N, C-alpha and C positions, 0 to 999 in steps of 0.2 A: 711796713717794708720788710721784705725777706733779706736775711743776712746771707751773704754770699756762701755757697758750699752746702746748703741744706736741701737741695732739691736734686732728685735723681729719678730715673725711669728704666724700666726693663726694655732691652732690645732683643727681639727674637728674630732668628734668621730662618727663612723657608724659601726654597725654590729660587735661589739667587736675589731674594728680596729681603730687606731687614725692616721689621715692624717695630714701632715703638708703642709701649702700653701706657695708657693714660685714662683718665675718666673726664666726663664732660656733663654739666648740667646739675640741677638740684631737684630730686635726688640725683646722685651721680650715676652715670652709665658707663660701663667699661668700653674702651675704644682702642682698637689696634689700628694704627695708621701707618703707611709707608714712611720710614724716616729719611727725609729727603732734603739734602743740603743744597740741591739744585734748584729749589723753588721756594716761594715765600708763603702763600696762603695755605693755612691749615683748613682742611675741609672734611665733612662726614656726610655720609648718605642719609638723607632725611626724608621722613613721611611728609606728604605723599611722594612716592618715588615710582613714577610711572615708566620711566625708561632707565632703569639702573641695572648694574651688573649684580649678579647673584653674590651674596654673602651669608656667612654662616650664622651670624648674629642678627636679631631684629634690627630694622632701621631704626635710627634715632627719631624720636617723636618729640618736636619742640614743644607741643602742647602739654606735655607731661613735666616740663621743667619750669620752675618758679623764677628762674633767673635768665631765661632766654628773652632776648630783646632784638627785633629787627633793626637794621641800620637804614635811615632814610637816604635816598640818593643825592639830597642837596647837602649832605654832611661833608666835612673835610676827610672823614674816614673813607667814605666811598670814593672820592676823588683820588685818594692816595693809593688805592689798590689797582694793579694792573688788570686789565681785562673788565673794568667797570666804566670806561670812558665813553658813555653813551650821552652825548650833549642834550639830547632831546629829554632826558629824564630829569636833569638837574633843576629846571624851573619848577617842577611839580614836587613841592616839598614833602608831601605825604607818601609819595610812591617809594616802595622798598628799593634798597640798592641791590641791583642784580650784578653778577659777575659771569664770565665765561672764560675758562682756560683750556688751552691745548697743550700737551705736551710732545716731545720729540718723537715718540712712537705713535702719535695721533690719538692717543687716548685723551679724553676730554671730561671735564666737569662743568656744569652750569647750575646756578641756584641763586640764592639771595645771601647777602652779607649780614651777619648778625653779631651780637656780643653774647658771650656765655661764660660761666665759671669752668675753668680747666683745673683739673687736680692731677698733681704728679706725685709719684711715690714709688718705692720698690721695696722688696723684702729687706727688713731691717732698718729702713729709712722712714722718716716722718712723712705723713701727707702734707702737701703744700699746695694752697689754693690760690689761683690767679683769677680774680672776679674781673668781669668786663672785658675778657680776652676776644679780640676780633677773629672770627672764622667764617667759613663759608658752609651754609646748609644747603648740600647738593641735591636738586630734585631730578637731574638728567646726567647721569655719569655712566660712561661706557668706554671700553677698549680693553687693553691688556693688563686688567686688575685682577689679583688674586682674590678668591672669596674667602681667604683668611681675614682680610682687612677689611675695614669699613670707610676707609678714606685715606687721607695723606696728612702728614705732619710737616709743615713748612719750616725748614731750619736754615734757610737762606739769609742773606744780609740785607734784604729789603725791609721797608717800614712795616710791611703787614706780617712779617715772619714772627713765629713764636719767639725766637731768640730776641729779636729787637723789641718786641712787646715787653719781655722779662727785663731788658736793658740793664740799668745799674743795679738792680736787685740781684743779679747774678755776676755782677762784675764784668759783663760782656764776655764771659768765657763758657765753653763747654767742650766736653770730650766724649768719645765712644771708642770701644774696642769690639770689632765685629768677629764673632766666632766663626771659624771655618764650617762650610756647609757639611763637610765629611764628619764632623765632630757629633758625638752621642749628646754632648751638652749643647742646646741650642740657644741659650740666652746668656746676655751679659748686661752691663749697666751703661747707661748714659749719665754723665755727671754735669751738673750746672754750678758756676761759681767756683770758689776756691778749690774744691775737690776735683775740679777739671784740669788742674795744673799738671802739666807733663814734664817730669824732670828726672835726673839721675843718668846713669851711664848709657850710652848708646842713643841718646835723644839727638835728632836732627831737626833744626828749625829752619824754616824758609819764609821769606816775606810774603805777606798775604795782600792781594789786591781784590777789592770789591768793585765789581762793575755791573750796574743794573741789578744789584742785589746777589749776583753770582760770586762765588769765591774762586779766585785764580791764584795759582802759583806759577813759577817760572821754571820750565823744564829746559835744561841746556842740551841734553842728549840721553841716550840709553847706551849701556855697555855690556859686554859679556867677556869676562877674563880680561885679556889686555886690549881686546877690540872695543872701539868706541864709536858710536855712531852720532855725530853732532847735527843739531838743527842749524841750518844756513843762517837763520835769522831767530834767534833766541830772544825775542822781544819780552819785555816784562809783562808777566801775567798772560802766559799762553796756554795754560793747562787747567781746565775746571776740575775741582775736587768734588766729586757727586756721589754720595752715599746712595742715591736713588737710582743710579745707573748700575748695571752689573758688569759690563765689558769695559775695556780700556780702548779709547780711540786715540790714534796718533797719526802724524803726517806721513804719507807714503814714503817720504825721502828717508826716514829712519825705520819705518816698518818693514820695508822689503830687505834691506841688509840684515836686519835683526831676524827676521823669519828665516833666511838663508843660513845664518849662523846656528840658530837653534835647531834647525832640521838636521844639518850636518852633524852636530854634537850628539843629537839623540840617536840617530842612526848608528853612529860610530860607537857609541857608549853602551847602547841597549839592544841594537839590532832589530829595533821595532820598524814596522813597515808604515808609510804614510798612506792613508786612505781619505775618501772624501767625507766631508761632514754630512751626516744623514739629514741635517736641517738645511743644507746648502747655503750656509751664511758665513761659517769660518773658514779660513784658508788652509790652515796647517793642522791636520788630524793625524792620530795614530790608533791602530787597533790594539786595544788592551783592556783587560778587565780590572787592572790596577792603576794607581796614579802615576802619571808619567814622571820620571825622574829627569827634570830638565836642568840645564845649567842656570846659575844665578844670573838674573838681570839686574843690573845696577841702573837706578834712576838718578841721573845727575841732576840735583836741583840747585838753584842758587841758594848757597848756605850750607849744602852738604849733600851726601850721597846716601840714597835708601836702597837696600838690597831685597829684591823680590825673589821669593823661592817658588818652588813648583806650584804651591797651592794658590800663589798670587797670579801665575801667568797660565795654567791650564785649568780647563773645565770640562766636565763629562757633558757630552751631548747625546749619549745613548749609553746603555749598560756596558757596551764594550768599545766605546770611542771616547778619546780625550782630544780636546782641541786647544790650540793657542787661543787664549781669551783676549787677544788684541785685534784691533780691526784698523785697516789703514783708512784715513779720512782726511780729505783736503780742506774741509770746512770747519770742523770743530775738533778739538782735543779734550778728552775727558779721562781722569783717573776714576776709574769705576770701583765698585765695593769689592770686587774679588782681588783687586791689587792692594786694598786696605786691610784684608783680613789679617788677623794676628798682629796687628799695630794698634797701640794706643794712640789714637789721633786726636790732639788738642787744637782748638781754636781759640785764640786770644784776639778779640776784634779790637780791643783797646790798644795793644801793642802792634796789632796788624802782623801776626805771625801764626803759621801753622806748624805744629810739631809732630813728629813721628818717632815712636819708641817701639822697637820689636817687643812683644809681648805674647804670653799664653793667655788669650782672651777667655778661655774657658774659667780662668782663675780671676778674673776681674769682677 
């Protein structure tokens, strides 16, 4: 059994995405996967890969690993994973467990469920092996995936996630600190166990709700200066905390007054002129070759307030255009990774809290 606090991994930011560095198999093969708190199943592109997105590294070949083992679809493991509920396969005990998952942006992965040895470690930290880890061997994967990565690391709260499989060995705690994309330093560390404790001055902790494996917190409203835009119904657990999403999605009832206030303040204070987003997606953009100096946006959570600076609220969509990285959405509310940059974010699944601490993530 692993003593809590001894596992860590490198997190690398690139193009609005954060990748977790780990290894899989025997002998071990390095694997960069999207660090995603918004999903559970960890998967990697596997040979044979007939319909797969391009990646820089070779595809993982399970035949080369002595610890790879397919999961049969009659097993409890197979039944517990979302996307494997094909009743016709269960009576056929020898058939492999197949999975199929689609994400919000319509990207997808399909393949077989297997078990393998996963190895975590980072500079200055010991390597820690987790044998028998359930993962997806993807043979059909496509969509908006970067060629830097070879798959995805599921860090959600469901039974199939890497966090849940580590379980008590890490004290059900993990944390990360996302380096700003504008920084010359692109990597930081994710910690598991007692080293994931977030404490000290400036920490804000808010209750955590886990629904269908997804992490939710309660957002009461957003504010700028003395102006505060409240949610009409701030029900418990109304905002997903998602490291795998880049942008932040909020209800229109608070988005539009927030946009108006930010626009007014930036024009008044900087003289910048609004322009259209070259990608025709984000609503409020300014023509500038530099980072926008925007007013601080305060996120009012149940349990405390978190202050978001310009690096959390604006993103470059072209060399000379900066846009508000918030999107109005009636269906889903998400705190994306841009809004989490330069915060030490800690999850304590036992105490059911998420903690935010303003930090210089380049030094973490």
